[in-house]
PDB file of N, CA, C, O and CB in Angstrom:
ATOM      1  N   MET A   1      69.482 107.079 108.682  1.00  0.00           N
ATOM      2  CA  MET A   1      70.298 108.521 108.293  1.00  0.00           C
ATOM      3  C   MET A   1      69.957 108.762 106.919  1.00  0.00           C
ATOM      4  O   MET A   1      69.815 107.814 106.147  1.00  0.00           O
ATOM      5  CB  MET A   1      72.045 108.479 108.413  1.00  0.00           C
ATOM      6  N   GLU A   2      69.853 109.622 106.654  1.00  0.00           N
ATOM      7  CA  GLU A   2      69.630 110.406 105.367  1.00  0.00           C
ATOM      8  C   GLU A   2      70.833 110.523 104.704  1.00  0.00           C
ATOM      9  O   GLU A   2      70.678 111.278 103.744  1.00  0.00           O
ATOM     10  CB  GLU A   2      69.068 111.776 105.558  1.00  0.00           C
ATOM     11  N   ARG A   3      72.181 110.034 104.802  1.00  0.00           N
ATOM     12  CA  ARG A   3      73.234 110.698 104.095  1.00  0.00           C
ATOM     13  C   ARG A   3      73.360 110.749 102.483  1.00  0.00           C
ATOM     14  O   ARG A   3      72.481 110.090 101.928  1.00  0.00           O
ATOM     15  CB  ARG A   3      74.366 110.109 104.581  1.00  0.00           C
ATOM     16  N   GLN A   4      74.075 111.256 101.806  1.00  0.00           N
ATOM     17  CA  GLN A   4      73.826 111.449 100.587  1.00  0.00           C
ATOM     18  C   GLN A   4      75.102 110.837 100.104  1.00  0.00           C
ATOM     19  O   GLN A   4      75.160 110.494  98.923  1.00  0.00           O
ATOM     20  CB  GLN A   4      73.483 112.867 100.211  1.00  0.00           C
ATOM     21  N   HIS A   5      75.941 110.694 100.746  1.00  0.00           N
ATOM     22  CA  HIS A   5      77.343 110.341 100.313  1.00  0.00           C
ATOM     23  C   HIS A   5      77.732 109.019 101.387  1.00  0.00           C
ATOM     24  O   HIS A   5      77.004 108.877 102.370  1.00  0.00           O
ATOM     25  CB  HIS A   5      78.484 111.831 100.486  1.00  0.00           C
ATOM     26  N   THR A   6      78.797 108.138 101.195  1.00  0.00           N
ATOM     27  CA  THR A   6      79.542 107.240 101.918  1.00  0.00           C
ATOM     28  C   THR A   6      80.643 107.912 102.574  1.00  0.00           C
ATOM     29  O   THR A   6      81.561 108.372 101.895  1.00  0.00           O
ATOM     30  CB  THR A   6      79.997 106.189 101.107  1.00  0.00           C
ATOM     31  N   HIS A   7      80.630 108.009 103.840  1.00  0.00           N
ATOM     32  CA  HIS A   7      81.532 108.655 104.642  1.00  0.00           C
ATOM     33  C   HIS A   7      82.857 107.444 105.110  1.00  0.00           C
ATOM     34  O   HIS A   7      82.668 106.413 105.756  1.00  0.00           O
ATOM     35  CB  HIS A   7      80.586 109.303 105.980  1.00  0.00           C
ATOM     36  N   LEU A   8      84.077 107.903 104.608  1.00  0.00           N
ATOM     37  CA  LEU A   8      85.210 107.427 104.709  1.00  0.00           C
ATOM     38  C   LEU A   8      86.179 107.981 105.763  1.00  0.00           C
ATOM     39  O   LEU A   8      86.752 109.062 105.626  1.00  0.00           O
ATOM     40  CB  LEU A   8      85.655 107.497 103.563  1.00  0.00           C
ATOM     41  N   SER A   9      86.332 107.138 106.870  1.00  0.00           N
ATOM     42  CA  SER A   9      87.760 107.866 107.731  1.00  0.00           C
ATOM     43  C   SER A   9      88.956 107.471 107.111  1.00  0.00           C
ATOM     44  O   SER A   9      89.144 106.386 106.562  1.00  0.00           O
ATOM     45  CB  SER A   9      87.989 107.378 109.393  1.00  0.00           C
ATOM     46  N   VAL A  10      89.851 108.501 107.234  1.00  0.00           N
ATOM     47  CA  VAL A  10      91.036 108.121 107.044  1.00  0.00           C
ATOM     48  C   VAL A  10      91.990 107.361 107.598  1.00  0.00           C
ATOM     49  O   VAL A  10      93.086 107.359 107.036  1.00  0.00           O
ATOM     50  CB  VAL A  10      91.401 108.805 106.951  1.00  0.00           C
ATOM     51  N   ASP A  11      91.776 106.431 108.984  1.00  0.00           N
ATOM     52  CA  ASP A  11      92.267 105.704 109.494  1.00  0.00           C
ATOM     53  C   ASP A  11      91.306 105.065 110.338  1.00  0.00           C
ATOM     54  O   ASP A  11      90.171 105.475 110.578  1.00  0.00           O
ATOM     55  CB  ASP A  11      93.233 106.163 109.917  1.00  0.00           C
ATOM     56  N   VAL A  12      92.058 103.643 110.928  1.00  0.00           N
ATOM     57  CA  VAL A  12      91.238 102.888 111.793  1.00  0.00           C
ATOM     58  C   VAL A  12      90.902 103.233 112.955  1.00  0.00           C
ATOM     59  O   VAL A  12      89.963 102.728 113.569  1.00  0.00           O
ATOM     60  CB  VAL A  12      91.639 101.887 111.970  1.00  0.00           C
ATOM     61  N   GLN A  13      91.542 104.017 113.322  1.00  0.00           N
ATOM     62  CA  GLN A  13      91.179 104.446 115.068  1.00  0.00           C
ATOM     63  C   GLN A  13      89.904 105.730 115.000  1.00  0.00           C
ATOM     64  O   GLN A  13      89.100 106.011 115.888  1.00  0.00           O
ATOM     65  CB  GLN A  13      92.985 105.308 116.050  1.00  0.00           C
ATOM     66  N   THR A  14      90.061 106.404 113.543  1.00  0.00           N
ATOM     67  CA  THR A  14      88.705 107.293 113.476  1.00  0.00           C
ATOM     68  C   THR A  14      87.549 106.735 113.086  1.00  0.00           C
ATOM     69  O   THR A  14      86.451 107.174 113.428  1.00  0.00           O
ATOM     70  CB  THR A  14      88.782 108.362 112.610  1.00  0.00           C
ATOM     71  N   ALA A  15      87.739 105.659 112.291  1.00  0.00           N
ATOM     72  CA  ALA A  15      86.863 104.882 111.986  1.00  0.00           C
ATOM     73  C   ALA A  15      85.965 103.969 113.346  1.00  0.00           C
ATOM     74  O   ALA A  15      84.753 103.799 113.480  1.00  0.00           O
ATOM     75  CB  ALA A  15      87.630 104.081 111.017  1.00  0.00           C
ATOM     76  N   GLN A  16      86.991 103.558 114.119  1.00  0.00           N
ATOM     77  CA  GLN A  16      86.385 102.938 115.410  1.00  0.00           C
ATOM     78  C   GLN A  16      85.483 103.763 116.045  1.00  0.00           C
ATOM     79  O   GLN A  16      84.305 103.502 116.286  1.00  0.00           O
ATOM     80  CB  GLN A  16      87.377 102.594 116.418  1.00  0.00           C
ATOM     81  N   LEU A  17      86.265 105.062 116.380  1.00  0.00           N
ATOM     82  CA  LEU A  17      85.504 105.959 117.190  1.00  0.00           C
ATOM     83  C   LEU A  17      84.439 106.392 116.546  1.00  0.00           C
ATOM     84  O   LEU A  17      83.592 106.672 117.394  1.00  0.00           O
ATOM     85  CB  LEU A  17      86.187 107.022 117.633  1.00  0.00           C
ATOM     86  N   VAL A  18      83.997 106.615 115.345  1.00  0.00           N
ATOM     87  CA  VAL A  18      82.819 106.744 114.520  1.00  0.00           C
ATOM     88  C   VAL A  18      81.861 105.563 114.850  1.00  0.00           C
ATOM     89  O   VAL A  18      80.717 105.715 115.278  1.00  0.00           O
ATOM     90  CB  VAL A  18      83.211 106.769 112.991  1.00  0.00           C
ATOM     91  N   GLY A  19      82.439 104.416 114.610  1.00  0.00           N
ATOM     92  CA  GLY A  19      81.534 103.344 114.908  1.00  0.00           C
ATOM     93  C   GLY A  19      80.945 103.210 116.043  1.00  0.00           C
ATOM     94  O   GLY A  19      79.803 102.752 116.058  1.00  0.00           O
ATOM     95  N   LEU A  20      81.613 103.592 117.281  1.00  0.00           N
ATOM     96  CA  LEU A  20      81.098 103.169 118.340  1.00  0.00           C
ATOM     97  C   LEU A  20      80.221 104.233 118.903  1.00  0.00           C
ATOM     98  O   LEU A  20      79.921 104.296 120.095  1.00  0.00           O
ATOM     99  CB  LEU A  20      82.075 102.726 119.172  1.00  0.00           C
ATOM    100  N   ARG A  21      79.810 105.098 117.946  1.00  0.00           N
ATOM    101  CA  ARG A  21      78.739 105.846 118.227  1.00  0.00           C
ATOM    102  C   ARG A  21      77.441 105.086 118.359  1.00  0.00           C
ATOM    103  O   ARG A  21      76.670 105.209 119.311  1.00  0.00           O
ATOM    104  CB  ARG A  21      78.651 106.814 117.275  1.00  0.00           C
ATOM    105  N   LYS A  22      77.228 104.115 117.095  1.00  0.00           N
ATOM    106  CA  LYS A  22      76.193 103.479 116.947  1.00  0.00           C
ATOM    107  C   LYS A  22      76.355 101.858 117.255  1.00  0.00           C
ATOM    108  O   LYS A  22      75.605 101.021 116.751  1.00  0.00           O
ATOM    109  CB  LYS A  22      75.771 103.823 115.659  1.00  0.00           C
ATOM    110  N   ASP A  23      77.168 101.619 117.927  1.00  0.00           N
ATOM    111  CA  ASP A  23      77.389  99.795 117.861  1.00  0.00           C
ATOM    112  C   ASP A  23      78.604  99.661 119.296  1.00  0.00           C
ATOM    113  O   ASP A  23      79.609 100.370 119.358  1.00  0.00           O
ATOM    114  CB  ASP A  23      78.387  99.064 115.773  1.00  0.00           C
ATOM    115  N   ALA A  24      78.313  98.838 120.124  1.00  0.00           N
ATOM    116  CA  ALA A  24      79.535  98.598 120.806  1.00  0.00           C
ATOM    117  C   ALA A  24      80.852  97.887 120.337  1.00  0.00           C
ATOM    118  O   ALA A  24      81.971  98.029 120.830  1.00  0.00           O
ATOM    119  CB  ALA A  24      79.169  97.988 121.768  1.00  0.00           C
ATOM    120  N   LYS A  25      80.473  97.062 119.243  1.00  0.00           N
ATOM    121  CA  LYS A  25      81.524  96.440 118.279  1.00  0.00           C
ATOM    122  C   LYS A  25      81.231  96.398 117.031  1.00  0.00           C
ATOM    123  O   LYS A  25      80.613  95.533 116.411  1.00  0.00           O
ATOM    124  CB  LYS A  25      81.852  95.181 118.538  1.00  0.00           C
ATOM    125  N   PRO A  26      81.926  97.838 116.507  1.00  0.00           N
ATOM    126  CA  PRO A  26      81.639  98.030 114.940  1.00  0.00           C
ATOM    127  C   PRO A  26      82.693  97.316 114.104  1.00  0.00           C
ATOM    128  O   PRO A  26      83.902  97.206 114.313  1.00  0.00           O
ATOM    129  CB  PRO A  26      81.652  99.627 114.501  1.00  0.00           C
ATOM    130  N   VAL A  27      81.906  96.837 113.060  1.00  0.00           N
ATOM    131  CA  VAL A  27      82.765  96.298 112.028  1.00  0.00           C
ATOM    132  C   VAL A  27      83.359  97.430 111.137  1.00  0.00           C
ATOM    133  O   VAL A  27      82.647  98.281 110.603  1.00  0.00           O
ATOM    134  CB  VAL A  27      81.972  95.291 111.170  1.00  0.00           C
ATOM    135  N   ILE A  28      84.801  97.376 111.007  1.00  0.00           N
ATOM    136  CA  ILE A  28      85.487  98.218 110.229  1.00  0.00           C
ATOM    137  C   ILE A  28      86.062  97.813 109.010  1.00  0.00           C
ATOM    138  O   ILE A  28      86.969  96.981 109.040  1.00  0.00           O
ATOM    139  CB  ILE A  28      86.347  98.690 110.889  1.00  0.00           C
ATOM    140  N   LEU A  29      85.559  98.405 107.650  1.00  0.00           N
ATOM    141  CA  LEU A  29      85.869  98.073 106.467  1.00  0.00           C
ATOM    142  C   LEU A  29      86.847  98.752 105.803  1.00  0.00           C
ATOM    143  O   LEU A  29      86.914  99.980 105.870  1.00  0.00           O
ATOM    144  CB  LEU A  29      84.919  98.071 105.841  1.00  0.00           C
ATOM    145  N   CYS A  30      87.695  98.023 105.103  1.00  0.00           N
ATOM    146  CA  CYS A  30      88.863  98.626 104.550  1.00  0.00           C
ATOM    147  C   CYS A  30      88.361  99.018 102.987  1.00  0.00           C
ATOM    148  O   CYS A  30      87.579  98.213 102.481  1.00  0.00           O
ATOM    149  CB  CYS A  30      90.220  97.530 104.638  1.00  0.00           C
ATOM    150  N   ILE A  31      88.613  99.784 102.463  1.00  0.00           N
ATOM    151  CA  ILE A  31      88.823 100.563 101.139  1.00  0.00           C
ATOM    152  C   ILE A  31      90.108 100.622 100.273  1.00  0.00           C
ATOM    153  O   ILE A  31      91.146 101.120 100.709  1.00  0.00           O
ATOM    154  CB  ILE A  31      88.596 101.860 101.430  1.00  0.00           C
ATOM    155  N   GLU A  32      90.030 100.250  99.393  1.00  0.00           N
ATOM    156  CA  GLU A  32      90.963 100.249  98.604  1.00  0.00           C
ATOM    157  C   GLU A  32      90.788 101.238  97.573  1.00  0.00           C
ATOM    158  O   GLU A  32      90.543 101.112  96.374  1.00  0.00           O
ATOM    159  CB  GLU A  32      91.133  99.072  98.175  1.00  0.00           C
ATOM    160  N   ALA A  33      91.029 102.611  98.559  1.00  0.00           N
ATOM    161  CA  ALA A  33      90.854 103.976  97.482  1.00  0.00           C
ATOM    162  C   ALA A  33      91.733 103.926  96.192  1.00  0.00           C
ATOM    163  O   ALA A  33      91.198 103.944  95.083  1.00  0.00           O
ATOM    164  CB  ALA A  33      91.336 105.462  98.261  1.00  0.00           C
ATOM    165  N   TRP A  34      93.111 103.861  96.349  1.00  0.00           N
ATOM    166  CA  TRP A  34      94.040 103.899  95.221  1.00  0.00           C
ATOM    167  C   TRP A  34      93.246 103.250  94.174  1.00  0.00           C
ATOM    168  O   TRP A  34      92.909 103.948  93.218  1.00  0.00           O
ATOM    169  CB  TRP A  34      95.447 103.182  95.479  1.00  0.00           C
ATOM    170  N   ARG A  35      92.852 101.859  94.218  1.00  0.00           N
ATOM    171  CA  ARG A  35      92.118 100.937  93.208  1.00  0.00           C
ATOM    172  C   ARG A  35      90.960 101.728  92.925  1.00  0.00           C
ATOM    173  O   ARG A  35      91.026 102.145  91.769  1.00  0.00           O
ATOM    174  CB  ARG A  35      91.709  99.425  93.747  1.00  0.00           C
ATOM    175  N   ALA A  36      89.983 102.080  93.488  1.00  0.00           N
ATOM    176  CA  ALA A  36      88.870 102.585  92.987  1.00  0.00           C
ATOM    177  C   ALA A  36      89.165 104.029  92.638  1.00  0.00           C
ATOM    178  O   ALA A  36      88.223 104.297  91.892  1.00  0.00           O
ATOM    179  CB  ALA A  36      87.760 102.404  93.915  1.00  0.00           C
ATOM    180  N   CYS A  37      89.776 104.923  92.715  1.00  0.00           N
ATOM    181  CA  CYS A  37      90.083 105.992  92.070  1.00  0.00           C
ATOM    182  C   CYS A  37      90.540 105.544  90.891  1.00  0.00           C
ATOM    183  O   CYS A  37      89.814 105.896  89.961  1.00  0.00           O
ATOM    184  CB  CYS A  37      90.914 106.802  92.706  1.00  0.00           C
ATOM    185  N   ASP A  38      91.615 104.801  90.526  1.00  0.00           N
ATOM    186  CA  ASP A  38      91.976 104.547  89.266  1.00  0.00           C
ATOM    187  C   ASP A  38      91.106 104.223  88.318  1.00  0.00           C
ATOM    188  O   ASP A  38      91.291 104.471  87.126  1.00  0.00           O
ATOM    189  CB  ASP A  38      92.748 103.739  89.260  1.00  0.00           C
ATOM    190  N   ALA A  39      89.873 103.519  88.891  1.00  0.00           N
ATOM    191  CA  ALA A  39      88.733 102.719  88.151  1.00  0.00           C
ATOM    192  C   ALA A  39      87.705 103.842  88.093  1.00  0.00           C
ATOM    193  O   ALA A  39      86.690 103.503  87.485  1.00  0.00           O
ATOM    194  CB  ALA A  39      88.131 101.253  88.987  1.00  0.00           C
ATOM    195  N   GLY A  40      87.693 105.213  88.610  1.00  0.00           N
ATOM    196  CA  GLY A  40      86.848 105.919  88.203  1.00  0.00           C
ATOM    197  C   GLY A  40      86.118 106.222  89.383  1.00  0.00           C
ATOM    198  O   GLY A  40      85.242 107.005  89.017  1.00  0.00           O
ATOM    199  N   VAL A  41      86.000 106.003  90.718  1.00  0.00           N
ATOM    200  CA  VAL A  41      85.350 106.185  91.828  1.00  0.00           C
ATOM    201  C   VAL A  41      85.829 107.593  92.303  1.00  0.00           C
ATOM    202  O   VAL A  41      86.992 107.868  92.601  1.00  0.00           O
ATOM    203  CB  VAL A  41      85.582 105.037  92.786  1.00  0.00           C
ATOM    204  N   VAL A  42      84.783 108.427  92.328  1.00  0.00           N
ATOM    205  CA  VAL A  42      85.084 110.065  92.533  1.00  0.00           C
ATOM    206  C   VAL A  42      85.243 110.450  94.271  1.00  0.00           C
ATOM    207  O   VAL A  42      84.262 110.278  94.994  1.00  0.00           O
ATOM    208  CB  VAL A  42      83.557 111.072  91.795  1.00  0.00           C
ATOM    209  N   PHE A  43      86.217 110.842  94.704  1.00  0.00           N
ATOM    210  CA  PHE A  43      86.236 110.796  95.924  1.00  0.00           C
ATOM    211  C   PHE A  43      86.151 112.392  96.571  1.00  0.00           C
ATOM    212  O   PHE A  43      86.746 113.196  95.853  1.00  0.00           O
ATOM    213  CB  PHE A  43      87.445 109.975  96.252  1.00  0.00           C
ATOM    214  N   TYR A  44      85.730 112.792  97.385  1.00  0.00           N
ATOM    215  CA  TYR A  44      85.570 114.274  97.902  1.00  0.00           C
ATOM    216  C   TYR A  44      86.234 114.437  99.504  1.00  0.00           C
ATOM    217  O   TYR A  44      86.137 113.583 100.385  1.00  0.00           O
ATOM    218  CB  TYR A  44      83.785 114.678  97.918  1.00  0.00           C
ATOM    219  N   GLU A  45      86.833 115.580  99.608  1.00  0.00           N
ATOM    220  CA  GLU A  45      87.210 115.759 100.985  1.00  0.00           C
ATOM    221  C   GLU A  45      86.111 116.456 101.739  1.00  0.00           C
ATOM    222  O   GLU A  45      85.554 117.539 101.560  1.00  0.00           O
ATOM    223  CB  GLU A  45      88.499 116.532 101.091  1.00  0.00           C
ATOM    224  N   GLY A  46      85.982 115.595 102.553  1.00  0.00           N
ATOM    225  CA  GLY A  46      84.798 116.162 103.952  1.00  0.00           C
ATOM    226  C   GLY A  46      85.513 116.920 104.595  1.00  0.00           C
ATOM    227  O   GLY A  46      85.155 118.097 104.613  1.00  0.00           O
ATOM    228  N   ASN A  47      86.693 116.562 105.305  1.00  0.00           N
ATOM    229  CA  ASN A  47      87.247 117.468 106.472  1.00  0.00           C
ATOM    230  C   ASN A  47      88.554 116.772 106.481  1.00  0.00           C
ATOM    231  O   ASN A  47      88.795 116.017 105.539  1.00  0.00           O
ATOM    232  CB  ASN A  47      86.377 117.473 108.044  1.00  0.00           C
ATOM    233  N   GLU A  48      89.362 116.915 107.348  1.00  0.00           N
ATOM    234  CA  GLU A  48      90.964 116.453 107.515  1.00  0.00           C
ATOM    235  C   GLU A  48      90.953 114.632 107.818  1.00  0.00           C
ATOM    236  O   GLU A  48      91.932 113.956 107.501  1.00  0.00           O
ATOM    237  CB  GLU A  48      91.785 117.460 109.150  1.00  0.00           C
ATOM    238  N   THR A  49      89.728 114.020 108.453  1.00  0.00           N
ATOM    239  CA  THR A  49      89.803 113.048 109.095  1.00  0.00           C
ATOM    240  C   THR A  49      88.554 112.034 107.948  1.00  0.00           C
ATOM    241  O   THR A  49      88.518 110.803 107.955  1.00  0.00           O
ATOM    242  CB  THR A  49      89.492 113.461 110.832  1.00  0.00           C
ATOM    243  N   VAL A  50      87.797 112.777 107.208  1.00  0.00           N
ATOM    244  CA  VAL A  50      86.884 112.232 106.273  1.00  0.00           C
ATOM    245  C   VAL A  50      86.946 112.344 104.855  1.00  0.00           C
ATOM    246  O   VAL A  50      87.612 113.301 104.461  1.00  0.00           O
ATOM    247  CB  VAL A  50      85.819 112.651 106.549  1.00  0.00           C
ATOM    248  N   TRP A  51      86.356 111.520 103.863  1.00  0.00           N
ATOM    249  CA  TRP A  51      86.641 111.575 102.708  1.00  0.00           C
ATOM    250  C   TRP A  51      84.940 110.869 102.128  1.00  0.00           C
ATOM    251  O   TRP A  51      84.493 109.764 102.435  1.00  0.00           O
ATOM    252  CB  TRP A  51      88.215 110.747 102.429  1.00  0.00           C
ATOM    253  N   LEU A  52      84.292 111.888 101.263  1.00  0.00           N
ATOM    254  CA  LEU A  52      83.170 111.118 100.874  1.00  0.00           C
ATOM    255  C   LEU A  52      83.376 110.504  99.593  1.00  0.00           C
ATOM    256  O   LEU A  52      84.358 110.727  98.885  1.00  0.00           O
ATOM    257  CB  LEU A  52      81.987 111.897 100.852  1.00  0.00           C
ATOM    258  N   ALA A  53      82.222 109.554  99.243  1.00  0.00           N
ATOM    259  CA  ALA A  53      82.111 109.024  97.743  1.00  0.00           C
ATOM    260  C   ALA A  53      80.742 108.779  97.469  1.00  0.00           C
ATOM    261  O   ALA A  53      80.130 108.380  98.459  1.00  0.00           O
ATOM    262  CB  ALA A  53      82.918 107.677  97.445  1.00  0.00           C
ATOM    263  N   ASP A  54      80.041 108.899  96.389  1.00  0.00           N
ATOM    264  CA  ASP A  54      78.879 108.779  95.801  1.00  0.00           C
ATOM    265  C   ASP A  54      78.641 107.212  96.256  1.00  0.00           C
ATOM    266  O   ASP A  54      77.756 106.908  97.057  1.00  0.00           O
ATOM    267  CB  ASP A  54      78.917 109.167  94.176  1.00  0.00           C
ATOM    268  N   HIS A  55      79.491 106.298  95.681  1.00  0.00           N
ATOM    269  CA  HIS A  55      79.271 104.806  95.997  1.00  0.00           C
ATOM    270  C   HIS A  55      80.771 104.346  95.791  1.00  0.00           C
ATOM    271  O   HIS A  55      81.655 104.976  95.212  1.00  0.00           O
ATOM    272  CB  HIS A  55      78.072 103.957  94.924  1.00  0.00           C
ATOM    273  N   VAL A  56      80.863 103.050  96.422  1.00  0.00           N
ATOM    274  CA  VAL A  56      82.007 102.310  96.491  1.00  0.00           C
ATOM    275  C   VAL A  56      81.763 101.215  96.100  1.00  0.00           C
ATOM    276  O   VAL A  56      81.217 100.526  96.962  1.00  0.00           O
ATOM    277  CB  VAL A  56      82.575 102.230  97.576  1.00  0.00           C
ATOM    278  N   PRO A  57      81.951 100.661  95.023  1.00  0.00           N
ATOM    279  CA  PRO A  57      81.706  99.050  94.638  1.00  0.00           C
ATOM    280  C   PRO A  57      82.354  97.978  95.468  1.00  0.00           C
ATOM    281  O   PRO A  57      83.390  98.156  96.109  1.00  0.00           O
ATOM    282  CB  PRO A  57      82.237  98.741  93.208  1.00  0.00           C
ATOM    283  N   ALA A  58      81.715  96.916  95.420  1.00  0.00           N
ATOM    284  CA  ALA A  58      81.779  96.058  96.688  1.00  0.00           C
ATOM    285  C   ALA A  58      83.495  95.449  96.197  1.00  0.00           C
ATOM    286  O   ALA A  58      84.275  95.114  97.089  1.00  0.00           O
ATOM    287  CB  ALA A  58      80.192  94.614  96.838  1.00  0.00           C
ATOM    288  N   GLU A  59      83.805  95.393  95.076  1.00  0.00           N
ATOM    289  CA  GLU A  59      85.149  94.494  94.694  1.00  0.00           C
ATOM    290  C   GLU A  59      86.453  95.507  95.520  1.00  0.00           C
ATOM    291  O   GLU A  59      87.623  95.178  95.715  1.00  0.00           O
ATOM    292  CB  GLU A  59      85.414  94.373  92.553  1.00  0.00           C
ATOM    293  N   PHE A  60      85.846  96.651  95.849  1.00  0.00           N
ATOM    294  CA  PHE A  60      87.187  97.743  96.625  1.00  0.00           C
ATOM    295  C   PHE A  60      86.713  97.696  98.089  1.00  0.00           C
ATOM    296  O   PHE A  60      87.155  98.593  98.807  1.00  0.00           O
ATOM    297  CB  PHE A  60      87.250  99.748  96.010  1.00  0.00           C
ATOM    298  N   VAL A  61      85.906  96.816  98.633  1.00  0.00           N
ATOM    299  CA  VAL A  61      85.544  96.840 100.101  1.00  0.00           C
ATOM    300  C   VAL A  61      86.092  95.034 100.867  1.00  0.00           C
ATOM    301  O   VAL A  61      85.729  93.915 100.505  1.00  0.00           O
ATOM    302  CB  VAL A  61      83.486  97.201 100.147  1.00  0.00           C
ATOM    303  N   SER A  62      86.921  95.384 101.835  1.00  0.00           N
ATOM    304  CA  SER A  62      86.801  94.008 102.426  1.00  0.00           C
ATOM    305  C   SER A  62      86.997  94.455 104.135  1.00  0.00           C
ATOM    306  O   SER A  62      87.428  95.547 104.503  1.00  0.00           O
ATOM    307  CB  SER A  62      88.152  92.797 101.712  1.00  0.00           C
ATOM    308  N   ARG A  63      86.627  93.480 104.925  1.00  0.00           N
ATOM    309  CA  ARG A  63      86.778  93.446 106.411  1.00  0.00           C
ATOM    310  C   ARG A  63      88.211  94.113 106.826  1.00  0.00           C
ATOM    311  O   ARG A  63      88.948  94.247 105.849  1.00  0.00           O
ATOM    312  CB  ARG A  63      86.676  91.863 106.943  1.00  0.00           C
ATOM    313  N   SER A  64      88.649  94.467 107.806  1.00  0.00           N
ATOM    314  CA  SER A  64      89.796  95.305 107.831  1.00  0.00           C
ATOM    315  C   SER A  64      90.277  94.222 108.937  1.00  0.00           C
ATOM    316  O   SER A  64      89.576  93.864 109.883  1.00  0.00           O
ATOM    317  CB  SER A  64      89.631  97.099 108.205  1.00  0.00           C
ATOM    318  N   GLY A  65      91.634  93.743 108.654  1.00  0.00           N
ATOM    319  CA  GLY A  65      92.597  92.642 109.174  1.00  0.00           C
ATOM    320  C   GLY A  65      92.528  92.782 110.769  1.00  0.00           C
ATOM    321  O   GLY A  65      92.491  91.778 111.480  1.00  0.00           O
ATOM    322  N   GLY A  66      92.516  93.768 111.167  1.00  0.00           N
ATOM    323  CA  GLY A  66      92.468  94.038 112.484  1.00  0.00           C
ATOM    324  C   GLY A  66      91.395  93.573 113.661  1.00  0.00           C
ATOM    325  O   GLY A  66      91.601  93.815 114.850  1.00  0.00           O
ATOM    326  N   GLN A  67      90.325  92.933 113.217  1.00  0.00           N
ATOM    327  CA  GLN A  67      89.470  92.571 113.933  1.00  0.00           C
ATOM    328  C   GLN A  67      89.114  91.430 114.349  1.00  0.00           C
ATOM    329  O   GLN A  67      88.157  91.323 115.115  1.00  0.00           O
ATOM    330  CB  GLN A  67      88.788  92.923 113.622  1.00  0.00           C
TER     331      GLN A  67
END
């Protein structure tokens, strides 16, 4: 896909639904958005369930505990 931004879902349920479009067992990643924002990462509102970012550094990304 030729996306220009990283697409972030607002909750795990939405992320799961989006992930299921491409894989039967999607891996959900958790973004420490408040910390990232405080560090200068800029987020853009895509719509009511999606936020966008140009780049999210790995230090703010972890695997969701619910998997």
